[in-house]
Each structure stands twice: as C-alpha cells, then as structure tokens.
N, C-alpha and C positions, 0 to 999 in steps of 0.2 A: 180532752186528751192532750198530753204534752206534745210539743212539736216533734221531738225526737221519736216518740212512739208512733205518731202519725206518719213520719217519714219511713219508719221501719215497716209499718203496715202497708204503705204504698208499694214498697219493694216486694213484699209478700204477694200482693195482688198482681204485680207485674209478672212475677214468676208463675203464678197460677194461670194467668191469661196465656202466657207462652206455652204452658203445659197442655192446654186445650188444643192449641194449634199443632204442637209436636205429636200429641197422641193421635189426633185425627189423621195426620199424614201417615203415621206408622200403621194404623189399623186399615186404612182405606187404600193408600198408595202402595204400601209394602206388604200388606196382608199379615201383619203380626197378630196372633190370637190375643184378644184383649184380656181375658181372664188369666191366661198364662203370663202375660206381661205384668199384670198386677201381682201375681204370685211370686214371680222372679224378683220384682221390686221389694216385696216384703221379706223374702228370704234373705236378701243382701242386708236389708236394714236390721233384721233380727240378729244376724251374725255380727254386724258392727256394734250393736248396742247390747249384746247379751250380758256383758259385765254389769250393766245397770239394773238387771232384773232382781238382784239381791241387795238388801233383804226384801222378802216378799211384802208388798203393800198390804195394809190391813185397814178395812176389809178388802179381800181380793175380788169378790164377786162383782162389785160395781165397776172395777177397773177392767175386768174381762168383758163385761157388757159394753162399756164405752169403746173398748178396742174393737170389738166385733162390729159395732155400729159404724165407727169411723173408718175402719179398714175394709172388712169383708163387704159390708152392705154399701157404704158410700162409694169407695173407690171401684169396687167390682161393678156396680150398676152404672156408675158414671162412665167407665170405660166401655161397657156394653152400649150405653147410650151413644157415645161418640162413634162407635163402630156401625151404628144403625140409623143415625140421624145427623144432619148438618150441625157443625159445631156452634153456629149462630143460634139455632133453635135450642140446642142443649144449654147454651149459656143463659137463655131466657128462662127456661124451665128450672135451672139450678137456682135462680133467684128466689124460688119458693122457699128456700131455706131462711130467707130474711123474715117474712111474716111468721113463718113457723117457729123460728127461734124467739121472736118477740112474744108471741102468744104463749109458748111453752115456758119462757122465763117468768111470765106473770103467773101462770098456773102452778109451776113447780118451785119457783124461787121467791115468789112474792114481790118481784120487782115492779116498779111503776113506770109505765110508758109516758103518760101525760098527753095532753092535747097537742102541744107543739111538737114533741118528738114523734107522736103518732102521725101528724101531718107530714113531718119530714120523711118518715119511712114511706108513706104513700106517694109523696112527690118523687122521691128517689127511685122507687120501684117503677112508677109510671114513666119517668124519664128514660130509664134503661129499656123498658119495653118499646118506647117510641124509637130509640136509637136502633134497636135490633130488629124492628119490624121490617119485613121484606116485601110487604104488599100482598103476599099470597096466604097470609095467616100462618099460625104455628102448625096446625094440622095435627091430627091424632096419629101417632105411630108407636110401635113397640119401643123404639129408641127413646122417645120422649117420656114414655111411661117409666122406663128404667131411670131416666134422669130425675123424674119427679120423686120417686121413692128414695133415690140417692140423696136428694135435697132434704127430705123430711128426716132421714136417718142421721145426717150430719147435724141437723138442727137439734135433734134430741140428744145426740152425743155431746154437743157443745153445752147444752143446759145442764146435763148430768155432771159434766166435768166441773162445773162451778161449785159443786158440793164437795169435791175432792181437793181439799186445800193442802194435803201433805205430799202430793206426788209432783215431781218435777217434769217439765215438758219432755225432755229426752227419754226419761223413764217411761212416760206414757207412750211415746213413740215406739219404744222397744216392746212393750206389752201389746200394742196394737199390731205390730208385725208378727209377733209370736202367735197371737190369737187368730190372725187373718190368714197366714200362709196355709195351714192344713185344709180348710174348706175350699180355698181358692184353687190350690193345686189339684185337689181331688176333682173338682168340677172341670178344670181344664183338661185333665187326662181322660175324663169320661165323655166330655161333650165337644172338645175342640180337635178331635182327630189325633194328629201327631204334632202337638204344639212345640215340642222341643226341636224336632227336625225343621219344622217350618220357620221357627224364629232364628235358628242358627243359619239357615239358608239365606236369610235376609242380609246377614253380614253386619258391617259396621254401623248402618243406621239403627239396627236393633240395639247394639251395645252403647252407641252414643245416646240414644233416647233413654235407655235404662240408666246410664250414668247421670244424665240430667235429672231424671225422675227421682233417683235415690238421693243424690247429693243436694241439689238445689231445691227440689220440691219438698222432699220428705224431711231430710236432716236439717235444712236451713229454714225454708219458708214456713213449713207447717209447725216446726218447733217454735219459731218466733210467734206464730199465730196462737199457739197454746199458751205461751207466756203472757201475751196481751190479753187473752181471754180470761186468765186467772186474775188479771189486774183490773179490768174494766167490766161493767155490766154487759151481759150478752146482748141486750137490746141496743147497745151502742156499737159493739163490735160487728154485729151482723149487718146493719145498714151500710157501714163503711166498706163492707165487702163489695158494694156496688161499683167500686173503682175497678174491679177486675174486668167485667164485661166492657166498660168504657175503654179500658186499655186495650182490650182485644180488638175493638173497633179501630182504635188509633193504629195498632200494629198492622191491621189489614190494609188501611189506607196508605201508610208510609212504606211498608215493606212489600205488599202484594199489589198495590195499585188499585184497591177496591174503591167503590164510589163513596163520595162524601157530599151530602146535599143539605138543604134547609131542614129536612126532617131530622137528620142526625144532629145538626147544630142545636135545634130546639130541644131535642131530647137530652143532650148533654147539659144544657143550661138548667133545665128542670131538675135533672138528677143532682147536679152540683148544689142547687138551692136546697134540695132536700137534705143533702149531706151537711150543709151549713146549719140547718135547723137542728139536726141531730147533735152536732158538736156544741151548739149554743146551750142546749139543755143538759149537758153533762154535769152531774153533781160534783162539787169541789172535792169531796172526801175521796173520790176514786183516784184522783191524781196523786194522793199521798201514799197509796199502797205501792210497795216495792215490786218491781218486775222480777219474777222468779225465773232465773235462767241457770243452766248448768255449764 
C-alpha cells in the first residue's frame, strides 16, 4: 500500500475508534435511542448526497443490497451492540469482519490469501484480542450477538462492493443512506418509544454527536474507506482495520486514564507484526490502480 493511502486509512481508523467512544457515551450516559440515532444520521446523509443518485446505477439491485448490508444491518446492529455491551467487547467482536472478509474474498472474488498473509491476519487478530482482553472473558450477551452479525454484514458488503467498479464512493454513500433510513426509522418509531422527544431532550450532545457521525464518520472516513477498498484487495484492507481497536485503546489510556500493562504492550507488538506481514505480501499491481474519489 502506498504511504499516502496508508496514512489516509490510519486517519479513517482513528475516526472510527473515536466514533465507538462517542456513540457509547450518547447511548449509555445520555440515553439517546441507538436506532433513531442511526436513522437520523442516514436521513441527513441522504439529503446532502441526493444529487448524486442520478443517473441510476446499473444494475441497481446489487447497490441496494450493499447499501442495506452496510447501513441498516451493520450500523443499526453495531449501535444496538454499543447500547447493550461495553465498547471494548464490541470492538473485539467487530474484528470478526476481518476473517469474514478474507474468507468471503476468496470464495466470491477468487483472491488468494497465501500462507504469509494468512499468518499476518492471524497474528494481527490475536494481538488485538490480547490487547482488548479484560480478564473476565468476552461473555455472551445480546449486545455482542448484535455486534457479531454487524461484522459479518459489513464483511459481505465490502466483498460485494469489489464487483461494482462503476460506482463512486460518495454515490455509494448516498444509496446506503436512502436504502437504510426507511427500515431504521420504522423500527425506531415502533420499538424505541418516543425517540424524537428523547433525543431532542438530550440537547447539544445529541446534535454534536450527530454532526460528528455525519460529517467525519460517514462523509469523510467511510467515503475514504470505500475508495481504498476499490483500489486494494479486500483481504489487505480488512486486516489493516485492526488499527482501529488499537487506537481505541490508546485513546482510553491518554484521554481517560485507563490502564496500560504488559499484556497490552505484548498484544500491540503482535498486532503490528501481523500488519507488517500483510503489507509485505501486497501484489505490486494493486498500487498501480487509481484511487477513485469524487
């Protein structure tokens, strides 16, 4: 991966890590309904990007499926997971997207992982688990089940997106928002009581979190991610996403005064070694493909 693209992806992971912290605080400390939060986010994105929906992509059905997986299923269930389980445990379970993406990229795209890259994936995942392990085990909870399904959904969406070479990242974002808003707002109104009044009563934290989620997470970070995904194999992009939970740990230590011990240090070294192996095995031809951005 080119150094500039690696730097961009590092920024994407930083924003995603901060998003987990912000979302958890909103749902638990301020009582914002998670599905309504997701629906409001996608409504704003759909309004901002509506002009990009024309002309209609052909074929349309795969775009709608990818949007539903990436928006309704992934974000909806991830937010439910954060509302029902600690963010550290959710971060661990979300890493199931990495082996899921690698396996699906082999099955659906014919990509080759290889022994060295497969070892790197295993080391990186093992290192992140070691960093995030709290000694009590992950534990089975409804929140972590939500996070698991969310991870598999985004893995499938990522692999399916590799087949869609004619759609630009921001256009994909617009279709994801349009497809996701109706089912999310329907669920929120039926299952979350009075989500509009509850969210408005929270005041500025709700609007600040929503602005962060829409502008930095959706329009900037996820759009950059989609562009990188179109440029590089999914089996490379997915393991590099392990930077996100590592950054989440670092922010916890630096900003919140959370613990840092030999277990975390060892896990970080193992994960970084895995990332180095993944980068070492990148095919040269991938670096020659242009980054498609709007």
